[in-house]
C-alpha positions in Angstrom: -8.6 -24.8 5.7 -7.9 -23.0 2.4 -11.1 -21.0 2.8 -10.0 -19.7 6.1 -6.7 -18.6 4.7 -8.5 -17.0 1.8 -10.8 -15.2 4.1 -7.9 -13.8 6.2 -5.9 -12.7 3.1 -9.1 -11.1 1.7 -9.7 -9.2 4.9 -6.2 -7.8 5.0 -6.4 -6.8 1.4 -9.8 -5.2 1.8 -8.8 -3.4 5.1 -5.0 -2.9 5.1 -5.2 -1.0 8.4 -5.9 -4.3 10.1 -2.7 -5.6 8.6 -0.9 -2.6 9.9 -2.3 -3.1 13.4 -1.5 -6.8 13.4 2.1 -6.4 12.3 2.6 -3.5 14.6 1.3 -5.4 17.7 3.2 -8.6 16.9 6.4 -6.7 16.1 6.1 -4.5 19.2 5.8 -7.6 21.4 8.8 -9.2 19.8 11.2 -6.3 19.4 10.0 -4.0 22.3 10.9 -1.1 20.0 8.1 1.3 19.0 9.9 3.0 16.1 11.1 -0.2 14.5 7.6 -1.7 14.8 6.0 1.2 13.1 8.4 1.1 10.2 8.0 -2.7 9.8 4.2 -2.3 9.9 4.3 0.5 7.3 6.5 -1.6 5.0 4.0 -4.5 5.1 1.0 -2.3 4.8 2.5 -0.7 1.7 2.2 -4.0 -0.2 -1.4 -4.4 1.2 -2.3 -0.9 0.0 -1.0 -1.6 -3.5 -3.0 -4.8 -3.8 -6.0 -3.0 -2.3 -5.9 -0.2 -4.8 -5.8 -2.7 -7.6 -8.8 -4.6 -6.4 -10.7 -1.4 -5.6 -10.1 -0.2 -9.2 -11.2 -3.6 -10.4 -14.4 -3.4 -8.3 -15.3 0.2 -9.2 -14.6 0.2 -12.9 -14.5 -3.5 -13.8 -11.1 -3.0 -15.5 -7.6 -3.9 -14.4 -5.1 -1.1 -14.3 -2.4 -3.2 -12.7 0.0 -2.4 -15.5 -0.4 1.3 -14.8 0.2 0.8 -11.1 3.4 -1.2 -11.8 4.5 1.3 -14.5 4.0 4.2 -12.1 5.9 2.5 -9.4 8.8 1.9 -11.7 8.8 5.5 -12.9 8.6 6.7 -9.4 11.6 4.5 -8.5 13.6 6.0 -11.3 12.7 9.5 -10.2 13.8 8.7 -6.6 17.1 7.3 -7.8 17.7 10.3 -10.1 16.9 12.8 -7.3 19.1 10.9 -4.8 22.0 10.9 -7.3 21.6 14.6 -8.1 21.6 15.5 -4.4 24.2 13.0 -2.9 26.3 12.3 -6.1 26.2 8.7 -5.0 23.5 6.1 -4.9 22.8 4.4 -1.6 20.3 1.7 -2.7 19.0 0.8 0.7 18.3 4.4 1.6 16.7 5.2 -1.8 14.5 2.1 -1.6 13.4 2.9 2.0 12.3 6.4 1.0 10.7 5.1 -2.2 8.8 2.4 -0.4 7.5 4.9 2.3 6.5 7.3 -0.4 4.6 4.5 -2.0 2.8 4.0 1.3 1.7 7.6 1.3 0.7 7.5 -2.3 -1.2 4.2 -2.2 -2.8 4.7 1.2 -4.2 8.0 -0.1 -5.4 6.3 -3.3 -7.0 3.6 -1.1 -8.9 6.2 0.9 -10.0 8.1 -2.2 -11.1 5.0 -4.0 -13.0 3.8 -1.0 -14.9 7.1 -0.8 -15.6 6.9 -4.6 -16.8 3.3 -4.2 -19.1 4.3 -1.3 -20.5 7.2 -3.2 -21.0 5.1 -6.3 -22.8 2.4 -4.3 -25.1 4.9 -2.6 -25.9 6.4 -6.0 -26.8 3.0 -7.4 -28.9 2.2 -4.4 -30.8 5.5 -4.6 -31.3 5.5 -8.4 
């Protein structure tokens, strides 16, 4: 049973788009609201993308840069809070966090795509050489 759960988790971490699709489909069936389902699926996929980027880096370079990922996320959160405070002169934490989390999705999904391409190129080069 634990091997099945491990396989499912590993699949969603390896291919976070499947996690997006699963959450979107289930959420859409439950809520019947397209926009809310997309947002929920993006929120869940953000966490999957962060974990995926960590494991892709670990696979490609045999080094863990998790501390850099966490540090960059913390610095990014501080920048988002500072910008929101400068613009609005008041901090609305839920709004700042929502924007920060969605920006993290864009950042880490892009990093996921770039690292996947780098990993594929590196694998092809090792196969050819």
